[in-house]
C-alpha positions in Angstrom: 112.9 126.0 52.8 109.8 123.5 53.6 108.0 125.4 51.4 104.7 123.5 52.5 105.2 124.0 56.4 102.4 126.4 57.7 102.8 128.9 60.0 99.6 130.4 61.8 98.7 133.9 63.2 96.0 134.7 64.9 94.3 136.1 68.3 92.4 134.7 71.0 90.0 132.3 69.7 90.2 133.0 65.7 90.1 129.5 64.9 94.1 127.8 65.0 93.3 125.1 66.6 90.6 124.0 63.7 92.8 125.1 60.9 95.5 122.7 62.6 93.0 119.9 62.9 91.9 120.9 58.9 95.5 120.6 58.0 96.3 117.4 59.8 93.1 115.6 58.2 94.1 116.8 54.6 97.7 115.4 55.8 96.4 112.3 56.5 93.1 111.7 53.6 95.1 113.7 51.5 98.7 112.0 51.9 102.0 113.4 52.6 104.6 113.9 50.1 106.4 111.1 50.7 109.0 111.4 47.9 110.4 115.3 49.4 113.8 115.7 48.2 115.3 116.5 51.1 114.2 112.9 52.9 116.4 110.1 51.9 114.9 107.3 49.4 114.0 104.7 52.5 110.8 107.2 52.1 109.6 105.8 49.0 107.2 103.9 50.3 103.6 103.6 51.0 101.9 106.2 53.2 100.3 103.7 55.5 104.3 102.5 56.3 105.6 105.6 56.4 107.0 107.8 59.3 104.5 109.4 61.6 103.0 112.5 62.5 104.0 114.1 65.9 101.4 116.3 67.8 102.3 118.8 70.0 100.5 121.2 72.4 101.4 123.6 75.4 99.8 121.7 78.2 98.2 118.4 79.3 94.7 119.2 79.1 95.4 121.2 75.9 97.2 117.9 74.5 93.9 115.5 75.7 91.5 118.3 74.1 93.6 118.2 70.9 93.7 114.6 70.8 90.8 114.1 70.8 89.6 116.5 68.2 92.6 115.0 65.6 91.3 111.4 66.4 87.8 112.4 66.0 88.2 114.5 62.4 90.0 111.2 61.4 87.3 108.6 62.8 90.6 106.9 64.5 91.8 105.5 61.5 95.6 107.0 62.1 97.4 107.3 65.5 97.7 110.4 67.0 101.3 110.8 68.8 100.2 113.6 71.2 102.8 115.4 73.7 103.9 118.4 75.3 107.2 119.7 74.7 108.6 118.3 78.4 106.6 115.4 77.9 108.3 114.6 74.5 111.6 115.4 76.2 111.1 113.3 79.4 110.1 110.4 77.2 113.3 110.6 74.4 115.8 110.5 77.6 114.0 107.7 78.6 113.9 105.9 76.0 117.4 106.5 74.8 119.0 106.7 78.7 121.5 104.2 77.4 122.8 106.1 75.0 123.1 109.0 77.3 124.9 106.3 79.9 127.7 106.2 77.2 128.1 110.2 76.4 128.4 111.7 80.5 130.1 107.8 81.5 127.4 107.6 84.7 126.2 104.1 86.5 124.2 102.4 84.3 120.5 102.1 86.1 117.5 102.6 85.6 116.6 106.4 85.9 113.5 107.4 87.6 112.4 111.0 87.4 112.0 113.4 90.9 108.9 114.2 91.1 109.1 118.2 92.5 107.9 117.7 95.4 110.5 115.3 96.0 113.0 117.3 94.1 112.6 119.8 96.5 112.9 118.0 99.3 116.1 115.6 98.6 117.8 119.3 97.8 116.6 120.8 100.9 118.5 117.6 102.2 121.2 118.5 99.9 121.8 121.9 100.6 121.3 121.9 104.5 124.4 122.8 105.4 125.1 125.7 103.1 121.6 126.8 104.2 122.1 126.7 107.9 125.6 128.5 107.1 123.5 131.2 105.6 126.2 130.9 102.0 122.5 131.5 99.9 121.0 134.9 100.8 118.8 134.8 97.4 115.9 137.5 97.8 113.1 135.5 99.2 113.6 135.0 102.7 113.1 131.4 103.7 114.5 128.3 102.8 111.6 126.7 100.7 112.0 130.1 98.8 115.5 130.0 98.0 115.6 126.1 97.0 112.7 126.7 94.6 114.8 129.4 93.2 117.9 127.6 92.7 116.1 124.5 91.3 114.3 126.8 88.9 117.3 128.4 87.6 118.5 124.6 86.9 115.6 124.8 84.5 115.2 127.9 83.4 118.8 127.5 82.0 117.7 124.5 80.9 114.6 124.5 78.2 116.9 127.8 77.2 119.6 126.0 76.3 122.0 127.4 78.3 124.8 125.2 79.7 124.4 124.8 83.7 127.6 126.4 83.9 127.0 129.5 82.5 124.4 130.8 84.8 126.9 132.1 87.4 128.0 134.5 85.2 124.8 135.5 83.4 123.7 136.4 87.0 126.2 138.7 87.8 125.6 140.6 84.7 121.9 140.6 85.0 121.1 141.2 88.1 121.7 144.0 90.0 124.6 144.0 92.8 122.0 145.1 95.6 120.4 141.4 94.7 123.3 139.5 94.6 127.3 139.7 94.5 129.7 137.4 92.3 130.3 135.2 95.4 126.7 134.2 95.9 126.1 133.7 92.4 129.6 131.6 91.9 128.3 129.3 95.3 124.5 128.7 93.7 127.1 127.9 90.3 129.1 125.0 92.0 125.5 124.0 94.4 123.7 123.4 91.0 126.4 121.6 89.0 126.8 119.8 92.7 123.2 118.6 92.5 122.9 117.9 89.0 126.3 115.4 89.0 124.5 114.1 92.8 121.0 113.3 90.7 123.0 111.5 87.5 125.1 109.9 89.8 122.1 108.0 91.4 120.0 107.9 88.3 117.7 110.3 88.9 115.6 112.7 86.9 114.3 116.3 87.4 112.7 117.8 84.2 115.6 120.9 84.3 118.1 117.8 84.1 116.1 115.7 81.5 115.6 119.3 78.8 119.2 119.5 79.9 120.6 115.7 78.6 117.8 116.4 75.8 118.9 119.5 74.1 123.0 119.0 75.4 123.9 115.5 74.2 120.5 113.7 72.9 119.2 115.5 70.4 123.0 116.5 68.7 123.8 113.3 68.3 123.7 111.6 64.6 122.2 108.4 66.2 119.4 110.0 67.5 119.1 112.6 64.4 118.4 109.0 62.6 116.0 107.9 64.4 114.2 111.2 64.3 114.5 111.0 60.5 113.0 107.8 60.6 110.3 108.1 62.4 108.8 111.3 62.4 108.2 113.0 58.7 106.0 115.7 60.2 104.9 117.3 62.8 101.8 119.9 64.4 102.3 122.3 67.2 99.1 124.5 68.9 100.1 127.2 70.9 103.6 127.8 70.2 103.8 130.6 72.2 103.9 129.0 75.3 106.7 126.4 74.0 110.8 126.4 75.5 113.2 127.3 73.4 114.7 124.4 72.8 111.7 122.8 71.1 112.3 125.4 68.0 115.8 123.0 68.2 113.9 120.4 67.6 111.4 121.7 64.5 114.2 123.1 62.8 115.9 119.6 63.4 112.3 118.0 61.7 112.4 120.5 59.0 115.8 119.9 58.1 115.6 116.4 58.0 112.4 117.1 55.4 109.4 117.0 57.6 106.8 119.3 57.1 105.1 121.1 59.8 101.8 123.6 61.0 102.2 125.8 64.0 100.5 128.2 65.5 100.8 131.3 67.3 99.1 133.2 69.6 100.4 137.1 70.0 98.1 137.7 72.4 98.9 134.3 74.7 102.4 134.2 75.6 100.8 133.0 79.3 104.0 131.3 80.3 106.2 133.8 79.3 108.2 134.7 82.7 108.3 130.4 83.4 109.7 128.3 80.8 108.4 129.6 77.8 110.2 132.2 74.8 107.4 133.7 72.6 109.9 135.1 70.5 112.3 133.2 69.8 109.4 130.4 68.7 107.9 133.3 66.4 111.7 133.4 64.3 110.4 129.7 63.1 107.8 131.8 60.8 110.3 132.4 58.4 111.0 128.7 57.6 106.8 128.6 57.0 104.4 129.9 55.0 103.0 132.2 56.9 98.9 132.4 57.0 97.1 135.3 59.4 93.5 134.4 60.4 91.3 137.6 61.0 89.5 138.5 64.2 86.4 137.4 63.0 84.9 135.5 66.0 81.4 135.6 65.6 80.3 134.8 69.7 83.4 136.8 71.1 83.3 140.5 72.0 84.0 143.4 69.4 87.5 143.4 68.9 87.7 147.5 69.0 86.4 146.8 72.5 89.9 145.2 73.8 91.6 148.0 71.6 89.9 150.7 73.6 89.9 149.4 76.5 94.0 149.4 76.6 94.6 152.2 75.1 92.4 153.9 78.3 94.2 151.7 80.5 97.9 152.6 79.3 97.2 155.7 78.1 95.0 157.1 80.0 92.7 157.9 77.4 89.6 160.0 78.1 86.2 157.6 77.4 82.9 159.1 77.7 80.9 156.0 77.5 81.3 152.3 78.0 79.0 149.7 76.5 76.6 147.6 78.3 78.7 144.7 78.2 81.3 146.2 80.4 79.2 146.4 83.9 80.7 147.2 87.9 80.5 146.0 91.5 81.9 148.1 93.4 81.8 148.1 97.6 84.3 149.5 100.3 85.1 146.3 101.8 86.5 143.5 100.2 83.8 141.0 102.3 81.1 142.5 100.9 82.1 142.3 97.6 82.0 138.6 97.9 79.1 138.7 99.0 77.7 141.1 96.4 79.5 139.2 93.7 78.2 136.2 94.8 74.6 138.1 95.0 74.4 138.8 91.5 75.4 135.4 89.9 72.8 134.0 92.4 70.6 136.3 91.1 71.1 135.8 87.3 71.5 132.0 87.6 67.6 132.4 89.4 66.4 134.2 86.8 67.7 132.9 83.7 69.5 135.1 82.0 73.1 132.7 82.1 73.5 129.3 83.6 76.3 128.5 86.0 78.6 126.8 83.3 78.6 130.0 81.5 79.8 132.2 84.3 83.8 132.2 84.6 85.3 134.3 88.2 88.8 135.4 87.5 91.2 136.7 89.8 94.8 138.1 89.8 95.5 136.1 92.5 93.0 134.0 94.8 93.3 133.7 98.8 91.5 131.2 100.9 89.0 134.0 101.9 87.6 134.3 99.0 88.1 131.0 97.7 85.8 129.8 100.5 83.4 132.3 101.1 82.0 132.3 97.1 81.8 128.5 96.7 80.1 128.8 100.6 77.5 131.6 99.4 76.8 130.2 95.7 76.4 126.6 97.0 74.1 127.2 99.5 72.0 128.9 96.3 72.2 125.4 95.0 75.2 126.8 92.1 77.9 124.3 92.1 81.2 126.1 92.0 84.7 124.5 90.1 87.9 125.7 90.6 89.9 125.6 88.3 92.7 123.1 88.3 93.2 124.4 92.1 96.5 123.2 93.7 96.3 123.9 97.3 99.1 122.0 99.6 98.0 118.6 100.4 97.8 118.7 104.0 94.9 121.1 103.5 92.6 118.1 102.9 91.1 117.2 106.1 91.5 113.5 105.4 95.0 113.4 104.5 95.9 115.6 107.3 94.2 112.2 109.2 95.9 109.5 107.4 99.3 111.2 108.2 97.9 111.7 111.9 96.9 107.6 111.7 100.6 106.8 111.0 101.9 108.2 113.9 99.6 105.6 116.4 100.8 102.8 113.7 104.5 103.2 113.5 107.1 103.9 116.9 109.0 106.9 117.3 106.7 109.7 115.5 104.6 110.7 118.6 106.3 114.3 118.6 104.3 114.9 114.9 100.5 114.5 116.9 98.4 116.5 119.7 95.5 116.1 120.8 94.1 118.0 118.3 95.0 116.1 115.4 93.7 112.7 117.2 90.4 114.6 117.4 90.4 116.0 113.9 91.4 112.0 112.9 88.6 110.7 114.8 85.8 112.2 112.5 87.7 112.2 109.5 87.3 108.3 110.0 83.7 108.1 111.4 82.8 110.0 108.5 79.3 108.6 106.7 79.0 107.3 103.1 75.4 109.0 102.2 76.8 113.0 103.2 80.4 112.3 101.6 80.2 115.8 100.0 82.7 118.9 99.8 80.6 120.8 101.7 79.6 118.7 104.8 83.4 118.0 105.0 84.5 121.7 104.9 81.7 122.4 107.8 82.8 119.8 109.7 86.4 121.1 109.7 85.4 124.3 110.2 83.7 123.2 113.4 86.6 121.4 114.7 88.7 124.1 114.5 86.2 126.4 115.8 84.5 123.9 118.4 88.0 122.5 120.0 89.5 125.2 120.8 86.7 126.5 123.2 85.8 123.2 124.4 86.5 123.7 128.0 84.0 126.4 127.7 81.4 125.1 126.1 78.8 124.2 128.4 75.4 121.9 127.7 73.0 125.0 126.2 76.1 125.7 123.7 76.7 122.4 122.7 72.5 121.9 122.3 72.8 125.0 120.2 75.4 124.6 118.2 74.2 120.9 117.1 70.7 122.0 116.1 73.0 124.7 113.7 74.1 121.7 112.0 70.7 119.8 111.8 69.2 122.6 110.9 71.2 122.8 107.5 69.9 120.7 104.3 73.1 118.2 104.9 72.5 115.6 106.9 75.6 114.8 109.9 78.7 114.1 108.1 80.4 111.8 110.7 79.4 109.6 113.6 82.0 111.6 115.6 80.9 115.0 116.1 83.8 117.8 116.9 82.4 117.7 120.4 82.7 114.3 121.0 86.0 114.1 119.4 87.6 116.7 121.4 86.4 115.1 124.5 87.8 111.5 123.5 91.1 113.2 122.6 91.1 114.6 126.2 90.5 111.4 127.8 91.4 108.3 125.7 94.5 109.7 123.9 98.2 108.7 125.8 100.6 111.3 124.7 104.1 109.3 123.9 107.0 110.3 122.1 108.0 106.6 121.2 104.7 105.3 121.2 101.3 107.2 121.6 98.2 105.2 121.2 94.3 105.5 121.6 92.8 104.0 124.9 89.8 102.0 125.2 86.8 104.1 125.6 86.2 103.2 128.8 88.9 105.6 129.6 86.7 108.2 130.0 84.6 108.2 133.4 81.6 109.6 131.8 81.9 107.9 128.4 77.8 106.9 128.9 77.6 110.7 127.7 79.0 110.1 124.1 76.3 108.0 123.0 76.0 104.7 121.0 76.7 105.4 117.5 80.1 107.9 118.6 81.3 104.9 121.1 80.5 102.3 118.5 82.5 104.3 115.9 85.4 104.9 118.4 85.6 101.0 119.1 86.2 100.4 115.7 88.7 102.6 114.7 90.9 101.8 118.2 90.2 98.1 117.6 91.5 98.5 113.8 94.6 100.4 114.8 95.8 98.1 117.8 95.7 94.9 115.2 98.0 97.5 112.5 100.0 97.9 115.5 100.6 94.8 116.1 101.3 93.8 112.5 103.7 96.5 112.0 105.9 95.2 114.8 105.7 91.3 113.4 107.0 92.8 110.3 104.0 91.8 108.3 102.8 95.9 106.6 106.0 96.6 104.1 105.4 100.0 104.0 102.6 103.0 105.0 101.2 103.0 101.6 99.6 99.3 102.5 98.0 101.8 105.8 96.8 104.2 103.8 95.1 101.7 101.5 93.6 99.5 104.7 92.3 102.8 106.2 90.8 104.3 102.7 89.1 100.7 102.3 87.7 100.5 105.9 86.8 104.0 106.8 86.8 106.4 103.8 85.9 104.5 100.6 82.3 103.2 101.0 82.1 101.9 97.8 83.1 105.0 96.3 80.7 107.4 97.4 82.9 110.3 98.0 83.1 113.2 95.8 85.4 114.3 92.9 87.9 116.6 95.4 88.1 114.3 97.9 89.4 111.4 95.8 91.6 113.8 94.1 93.6 114.5 97.4 93.5 110.6 98.2 94.9 109.9 94.9 97.1 112.4 95.3 98.7 111.1 98.7 99.2 107.5 97.6 101.0 109.3 94.1 103.0 110.7 96.7 104.0 108.1 99.0 104.8 105.8 96.8 107.4 107.7 94.7 108.8 109.0 97.8 109.0 105.8 98.8 110.6 104.5 95.6 113.1 107.1 95.8 114.5 106.7 99.3 114.2 103.0 98.5 116.8 103.7 95.6 119.0 105.6 98.0 118.9 103.0 100.8 119.7 100.8 98.9 123.2 102.8 97.6 123.3 103.9 101.5 123.9 99.9 102.2 126.5 99.4 99.0 128.3 102.3 100.2 128.4 101.5 104.5 129.1 97.9 104.1 132.1 98.3 105.4 130.7 100.1 108.3 127.9 98.6 109.7 127.9 99.8 113.2 125.6 102.3 114.1 124.2 102.2 110.8 120.0 102.3 111.3 117.8 99.4 111.1 115.3 98.5 108.1 113.0 99.4 110.6 114.3 102.6 111.9 114.9 104.1 108.5 111.4 103.3 107.8 110.2 105.8 110.8 112.3 108.4 109.3 111.7 108.6 106.2 108.0 108.2 107.3 108.7 111.5 110.0 110.2 113.3 107.1 107.4 112.8 104.3 104.8 114.0 107.1 106.8 116.9 107.8 107.3 117.4 103.9 103.8 117.8 103.7 103.3 119.8 106.2 105.8 122.2 105.2 102.4 123.3 102.8 104.2 121.4 99.7 102.2 121.5 97.0 102.3 117.9 95.3 102.0 116.9 91.4 98.2 116.5 90.5 97.2 112.8 90.5 96.6 111.0 87.0 94.3 111.7 84.9 93.8 115.7 86.0 90.6 116.2 84.7 87.1 115.9 85.7 85.1 112.9 84.2 82.2 113.9 82.7 84.2 116.9 81.6 80.7 118.9 81.0 80.0 120.3 84.7 77.3 123.0 84.9 78.9 124.9 87.3 80.2 128.3 88.2 84.3 127.9 86.7 86.8 129.7 89.5 90.2 130.6 88.8 93.0 132.4 88.5 94.1 134.7 85.3 97.0 132.3 84.9 94.4 129.2 84.9 92.0 130.6 83.0 94.2 131.7 80.7 96.4 128.6 80.0 93.2 126.6 80.2 91.9 127.9 76.9 88.5 128.5 78.2 85.2 130.0 77.1 82.8 132.0 79.0 79.4 134.6 78.3 79.8 136.1 81.4 82.9 137.4 83.0 83.6 138.6 87.0 86.6 139.7 87.2 87.4 139.5 91.0 89.5 142.8 92.9 89.9 144.2 89.0 91.3 147.5 91.6 94.3 144.9 92.9 97.8 146.3 91.6 98.4 142.3 90.5 97.0 142.8 87.3 100.0 144.4 86.6 102.5 142.1 88.5 103.5 138.5 87.0 103.4 137.2 90.4 103.7 133.2 91.1 103.7 133.5 86.5 107.0 134.6 86.6 110.2 133.3 88.2 112.9 134.7 89.1 115.4 135.6 87.0 113.2 134.4 84.1 114.2 137.3 81.8 118.0 136.4 81.6 116.8 132.9 80.0 115.4 134.4 76.9 117.5 134.4 73.9 116.7 138.0 73.1 118.3 139.4 76.5 120.3 142.0 75.3 123.4 141.1 78.3 122.5 144.0 80.4 120.9 144.5 83.6 117.4 144.2 84.1 116.5 148.1 85.7 113.3 149.0 86.9 112.3 150.6 83.3 112.7 147.5 82.0 110.6 145.6 84.5 107.8 148.5 83.9 107.8 148.0 80.4 107.3 144.0 80.5 104.8 144.2 83.4 102.6 146.5 80.6 103.2 144.4 77.4 101.9 141.5 79.9 98.6 143.2 80.7 97.8 144.1 77.4 97.7 140.7 76.5 96.0 139.3 79.2 93.4 142.3 78.5 93.4 141.3 75.1 93.6 137.6 75.8 90.1 137.7 78.2 88.1 139.9 76.0 88.5 137.4 73.1 87.1 134.7 75.9 83.9 136.5 77.0 81.0 136.7 74.8 78.4 138.5 76.0 79.5 140.7 79.6 82.6 141.6 81.7 81.8 142.6 85.2 84.5 144.5 87.4 84.6 143.5 91.0 86.2 146.3 92.8 86.8 146.9 96.3 88.0 150.6 97.9 89.8 148.2 100.2 92.0 145.0 100.1 92.3 142.4 102.5 95.2 143.8 104.3 93.1 147.0 104.7 95.0 149.4 101.9 93.5 151.2 99.8 93.1 149.7 95.8 94.9 151.8 93.2 95.9 148.8 90.6 96.1 149.8 86.6 92.7 148.9 86.2 90.8 151.4 88.3 90.1 154.1 85.2 87.9 151.1 83.9 86.3 150.6 87.1 85.3 154.4 87.4 84.7 154.7 83.5 82.6 151.7 83.7 
């Protein structure tokens, strides 16, 4: 038993992280006991030469914030190695790859980690035959969902310390027969084993494969354990209720070697339960530590008794005569009215000086595009900034990205079927942007105008065009582009020559009435036309090694304008470049392998140019399917402090560990408050260490949903300091009546 290890238990915002920072300071300033009898004699030396302290946080944002606090408290006098659990596993697998090569008897080559979107794309191609033959009738519908669920099963098993060979048996026992049969689960197991072998043979690593390699082969290895003992003599982990099960195996290995630990645990947290966390299994680690329970004495948070009362009201239908004024309700009939009224309350409160935008959070169980767009537009028009929290939307939703992808079809041959006149018009609008109006709002307005006006351009008369133009000019924003959407539509109709092999733009004179375009639009179009002709010529001469060069040149020429891009636009472009670079890197490795394997069968093999075109087509289609790509690095704004209203889902808000004076709980009457939704993976309950080994019944699901709702309510009440608005509309977006679990609280308020 590591007597000096510390296990800190506390609810939301009770000072757990502060206590960990204090413990870290004591370790560094007071000196660790390097003469621990469980440690080897080689640690009998000065602390400056002793092993280091390993620091963990639940996610990357929390990791950076924790590292900053630790560095600040010791004023940079001690190196801080801060990791997330999966990040640590990845680094260790990469570092000890030669050791794993010997254990697994695989080809010696440098490993390459697959980003989630590339993993999804390659797995879909690898399983295409089985998907087409309907051998994978998993619950969920389309191919994208079925492939994602297969990959999730592999990752769930890996982070739980369960061999992939056991997955079919667990699914057969735990999933009801109406959702699957033993033959289906046997096929699932076979495909997962084939996929894992295929990746390892090529040195491709996914998060699931990395986690399995770590717990199954690396952590038990004596050589690696000796390395851990030499390098780390202390471990500090914050919010371990969000850690995977194999993290406990690592912690116990370190404690068994004589290391000292400090861990914090939030019973009302468990945000990632249902994804890859196993909080109850981690909680058993407390038996090896001195337990310290922090009281619920947060000065600026809402009273704990209020949270208890609300939970009792919702879960036990307890009657309450009066609700404090700190809980108020906004109720309307339709959701459109609710969005407008909610934004109105926020706007009035900010203008009256009651609260600052940065002290407000709008939280919803699920944010659809309508709510996100409406709230952002109304508040932005009132001069109130809005910050979507970790807004992970498909990359193709960015107009700039759509324009750049269309550009590829005009440079590379064989991509004509991937572009149409509407896409050409949008590309012309995007590429003719002006630097002084590169604002997210302006871009969004231009896209909306493009989508509406382009579809109706044939029916617009001169007077209608004048009216539409006046609407833009009368707004507070300047026109955002040199080629407006209407002119872009005319150019696409008359100056675009579609062709399956080589679509191209024509000179502006191809439009009989090109004089109607005006000097500004004509000059901008001619510049785009000449630039495209030059790129196509260089591509034919083999002077452009990859489409990354085309992206870079287009961004520098048409979009960059001396770094005048808004944060959201810049993040989208960086995300596109990182995604494309990784996609080409992976396909480059697969292409080299193809050359080696098929060197004796050279006939009918695609040339390098043909293969490049195929890769580009696959890349464009992957993004157009709505694939959500990995966030660019770094993912947080600089500076971090922005006076803007936070807009987030419940999961995003809780994972970020934010706190605000005012909360607006949007769609408070929705039934989504009771369901895990996207925050719960298929079959996740089977991979918890506490699973009973029996089928997951409807009663188990109801109980799990109820417990999750209680944790959400207690956690959110711990993150608001002054006021909660319950925003409820009788009808949902679909027109159905909303009757969620918070309805009794709404009516009481």
